[in-house]
C-alpha positions as CSV (number, residue, x, y, z in Angstrom):
1,M,18.3,-40.9,22.9
2,K,19.8,-37.3,22.7
3,K,20.4,-36.8,19.1
4,M,17.1,-38.8,18.3
5,F,15.8,-35.9,21.1
6,A,17.7,-32.9,18.8
7,L,16.5,-33.9,16.5
8,L,12.8,-33.8,17.2
9,L,13.1,-30.5,18.8
10,A,14.7,-29.0,15.5
11,L,11.6,-30.4,13.4
12,V,9.3,-28.7,16.6
13,M,10.7,-25.2,15.8
14,V,10.8,-25.7,11.9
15,F,7.2,-26.6,12.3
16,A,6.6,-23.9,14.7
17,L,7.9,-21.4,13.0
18,V,5.8,-22.0,9.2
19,A,3.0,-22.2,12.1
20,C,4.0,-18.5,12.5
21,G,3.9,-17.4,8.8
22,G,7.3,-17.4,7.6
23,N,11.2,-18.2,7.4
24,K,13.5,-15.9,9.3
25,D,15.8,-17.7,6.6
26,M,14.1,-15.5,3.8
27,I,14.1,-12.3,2.9
28,Y,10.5,-10.3,2.3
29,A,9.4,-7.3,0.4
30,V,7.2,-5.3,1.8
31,E,5.9,-2.1,1.8
32,A,7.2,0.9,3.9
33,G,5.2,2.0,6.6
34,S,2.3,-1.1,5.9
35,A,0.5,-3.4,8.0
36,G,2.7,-6.1,5.9
37,E,6.3,-4.4,7.1
38,A,4.5,-3.6,11.1
39,V,3.5,-7.9,10.7
40,A,7.3,-8.8,9.1
41,Q,9.3,-6.8,11.7
42,E,7.3,-8.7,14.5
43,K,8.1,-11.4,13.4
44,G,11.3,-10.9,13.1
45,F,11.4,-11.4,9.2
46,E,14.1,-10.5,7.7
47,I,13.3,-7.6,5.0
48,N,13.4,-5.5,2.2
49,S,11.6,-2.1,2.3
50,V,9.9,-0.9,-1.2
51,D,8.3,1.9,-2.2
52,T,4.6,0.0,-3.2
53,Q,3.2,-3.0,-2.4
54,A,3.2,-3.6,-6.5
55,K,7.5,-2.9,-6.1
56,A,7.0,-5.7,-3.8
57,L,5.7,-8.5,-6.4
58,M,8.5,-7.3,-8.7
59,E,11.2,-7.8,-6.1
60,V,9.8,-11.5,-6.2
61,Q,9.4,-11.3,-10.0
62,A,13.1,-10.7,-10.0
63,G,14.4,-13.1,-7.6
64,T,15.8,-10.0,-4.9
65,S,13.9,-11.2,-2.6
66,D,12.2,-14.4,-1.7
67,A,8.6,-13.7,-0.6
68,A,6.5,-10.3,-0.7
69,I,3.9,-9.4,2.1
70,I,1.0,-8.0,0.5
71,D,-2.5,-7.3,1.3
72,S,-5.0,-10.3,0.3
73,L,-7.6,-8.3,-2.1
74,M,-4.5,-7.2,-4.2
75,A,-3.2,-10.2,-4.5
76,G,-6.6,-11.9,-5.8
77,A,-6.2,-8.8,-8.1
78,M,-2.3,-9.2,-8.9
79,V,-1.3,-13.1,-8.3
80,G,-2.0,-15.8,-10.3
81,E,-3.5,-17.0,-13.6
82,G,-4.8,-14.8,-15.7
83,T,-3.0,-11.9,-13.8
84,S,0.1,-9.7,-14.5
85,Y,2.6,-12.5,-12.4
86,P,0.8,-15.4,-13.6
87,N,4.2,-17.5,-11.6
88,L,3.8,-16.1,-8.2
89,K,1.7,-18.2,-6.2
90,V,-0.6,-16.6,-2.8
91,T,0.7,-19.7,0.0
92,D,-1.9,-20.6,2.6
93,Q,0.1,-18.1,5.2
94,K,-2.2,-15.9,6.5
95,L,-0.4,-13.7,9.1
96,T,-3.0,-11.4,10.4
97,E,-6.7,-10.4,9.9
98,E,-7.9,-6.7,9.3
99,L,-10.1,-4.1,8.3
100,Y,-9.6,-0.9,5.6
101,G,-10.9,2.1,6.5
102,A,-9.9,5.7,5.5
103,G,-8.0,8.2,7.1
104,C,-9.0,12.0,7.1
105,R,-6.7,15.0,9.7
106,K,-7.1,14.6,13.7
107,G,-10.4,16.5,13.9
108,S,-11.7,16.4,10.2
109,D,-15.9,16.5,9.8
110,L,-14.9,15.0,6.4
111,T,-14.8,11.9,8.1
112,K,-18.2,12.0,9.7
113,Y,-19.7,13.2,6.3
114,I,-17.6,10.0,4.2
115,N,-19.4,7.7,6.9
116,E,-22.5,9.5,6.2
117,V,-22.2,8.9,2.0
118,M,-20.8,5.2,2.4
119,S,-23.8,4.5,4.8
120,V,-26.3,5.9,2.6
121,A,-24.2,4.0,-0.9
122,Y,-24.7,1.1,1.4
123,A,-27.7,0.7,2.4
124,D,-28.9,1.6,-2.1
125,G,-27.1,-1.0,-3.6
126,T,-24.3,1.4,-4.4
127,M,-21.3,-0.1,-2.9
128,L,-22.2,-3.5,-3.7
129,K,-22.4,-2.6,-7.2
130,L,-18.9,-0.9,-7.2
131,A,-17.6,-4.0,-4.9
132,Q,-18.7,-5.8,-7.9
133,T,-17.1,-3.8,-10.5
134,Y,-13.8,-4.8,-8.5
135,G,-14.4,-7.5,-7.2
136,V,-14.3,-7.2,-3.4
137,Q,-17.7,-7.6,-2.9
138,E,-16.9,-10.4,-0.2
139,A,-14.9,-8.1,1.8
140,L,-17.6,-6.0,2.2
141,V,-18.5,-4.6,6.1
142,K,-21.8,-3.6,6.4
143,Q,-22.1,-0.5,6.9
144,P,-24.9,1.3,9.9
145,E,-27.4,3.0,8.9
146,A,-27.0,7.2,7.9
147,T,-27.3,9.4,10.5
148,G,-28.1,12.9,8.5
149,F,-24.7,14.2,9.5
150,T,-24.9,17.7,8.7
151,P,-21.1,19.4,8.2
152,G,-19.9,22.6,9.9
153,A,-19.1,26.2,9.0
154,D,-15.7,26.0,9.7
155,G,-14.3,22.8,9.5
156,D,-12.9,20.6,6.8
157,I,-15.7,20.4,4.2
158,A,-16.0,24.0,4.2
159,Y,-12.8,23.6,3.2
160,I,-13.0,21.8,0.6
161,K,-16.3,23.4,-0.7
162,A,-13.9,26.3,-0.9
163,K,-11.3,24.9,-3.0
164,G,-13.7,22.7,-4.5
165,T,-11.6,19.8,-4.9
166,L,-11.3,17.0,-2.3
167,V,-7.5,16.0,-3.3
168,V,-7.0,12.3,-2.2
169,G,-4.1,10.3,-1.6
170,I,-3.1,7.4,-2.8
171,T,-0.7,4.6,-4.2
172,D,-0.8,2.1,-7.5
173,F,-2.9,-0.1,-5.7
174,A,-5.5,-2.7,-7.4
175,P,-7.9,-3.1,-7.1
176,M,-8.4,0.0,-4.5
177,D,-6.4,2.4,-6.5
178,Y,-5.1,2.4,-10.2
179,K,-4.7,3.5,-13.6
180,N,-6.7,2.1,-16.5
181,D,-5.8,2.3,-20.5
182,Q,-6.9,5.9,-20.3
183,G,-4.7,6.7,-18.0
184,E,-7.2,7.6,-15.3
185,W,-7.7,6.4,-11.5
186,I,-10.2,3.8,-11.0
187,G,-10.2,0.9,-9.0
188,F,-12.8,0.3,-5.6
189,D,-10.9,3.2,-3.1
190,A,-10.7,5.6,-5.9
191,D,-14.6,4.8,-7.4
192,M,-16.0,5.5,-3.8
193,A,-13.3,8.7,-3.2
194,K,-15.3,10.1,-6.8
195,L,-18.6,9.4,-5.2
196,V,-17.7,11.4,-2.2
197,A,-16.5,13.9,-3.9
198,D,-20.0,14.4,-6.3
199,K,-21.9,14.4,-3.3
200,L,-20.0,17.7,-2.2
201,G,-20.3,19.1,-5.5
202,V,-16.4,19.6,-6.5
203,K,-13.6,17.3,-8.5
204,V,-12.0,14.7,-6.9
205,E,-7.9,14.7,-7.4
206,F,-6.4,12.0,-7.1
207,V,-2.5,12.2,-5.2
208,E,0.3,9.6,-5.3
209,I,1.8,9.7,-1.6
210,D,4.4,8.3,-0.4
211,W,2.9,5.8,2.2
212,D,5.1,5.8,4.5
213,N,4.7,10.1,5.4
214,K,0.8,9.1,4.9
215,V,-0.1,11.3,8.5
216,F,2.7,14.4,7.2
217,E,0.6,14.6,4.2
218,L,-2.6,14.9,5.8
219,D,-1.5,17.6,8.4
220,G,0.2,19.8,6.0
221,K,-2.9,19.7,4.5
222,A,-0.9,18.6,0.5
223,I,-4.3,15.9,0.4
224,D,-7.5,15.8,2.0
225,V,-8.5,11.7,2.8
226,V,-6.2,8.7,2.7
227,W,-8.2,6.2,1.0
228,N,-6.0,3.5,-0.1
229,G,-6.6,0.4,1.2
230,M,-5.7,1.6,4.8
231,T,-4.9,-0.9,7.4
232,L,-7.2,0.8,10.7
233,T,-4.4,-0.3,12.8
234,D,-3.8,1.5,16.5
235,A,-1.4,3.6,15.0
236,M,-3.1,5.1,12.3
237,L,-6.4,5.6,14.8
238,K,-3.9,7.6,16.8
239,A,-2.8,9.9,14.5
240,M,-5.9,10.3,12.1
241,E,-9.6,11.0,12.4
242,C,-10.5,7.5,11.0
243,T,-14.1,6.7,9.1
244,N,-16.1,3.4,9.8
245,A,-14.6,0.2,8.2
246,Y,-15.7,-0.7,5.0
247,C,-13.6,-4.3,3.4
248,N,-12.0,-6.9,5.5
249,N,-8.1,-7.1,4.7
250,A,-5.2,-9.9,5.6
251,Q,-2.2,-10.0,5.1
252,V,-0.5,-12.8,3.1
253,V,2.5,-14.0,1.3
254,V,3.6,-14.5,-1.8
255,T,6.3,-16.6,-3.6
256,K,7.1,-18.4,-7.1
257,K,5.6,-21.2,-8.5
């Protein structure tokens, strides 16, 4: 009887672990500083932190990690038949549900300006058209009506206009920011950043950053905005001036087939 009870207890523990979205005996590749890393640490998983989510997939492909925890929007673009990783699969383990936003320096008026551009772009259909281009239309979040925001004379908007460039911090993260065959940055986030720069009357410059150091890059004025499928966590909302949410997302687990 005791043996039977012990066996049943072990089975319950296994099913409970699976229900929580993972196996603690596995090694999970995650992007350093990401929401995926945070949820893996919260669940007590053994992790292999790498520079980007793309590299997390490479770790699984190479067999140096058992699974990767990445954003569902990236998984949809990069994993499965007809993608860069046809021999990988997205499991049914959804670890979190979350929202994407862009982040500016604390107190920056650029945040309100981006919100205004997104509101207008949502209302006139531009945002939906761009989302359809990259297959993220189902994840779009409805934007509030535009408020007619007017920037001041001494804020980040004035600073950006004076230098003539909007510097956007990104990583290689399809379908939000990635390079085409001509080496140009494209993607839903990249195209929205281009739209903001166009409205400002400045050029746009994309700079690849260490995702774990994004707040330092902003505060040091190496970049003006982080626009790269950034999850609006409590930590990010505290450290940055964040825009309205514009896309739904989740953290999912990817393994070999």
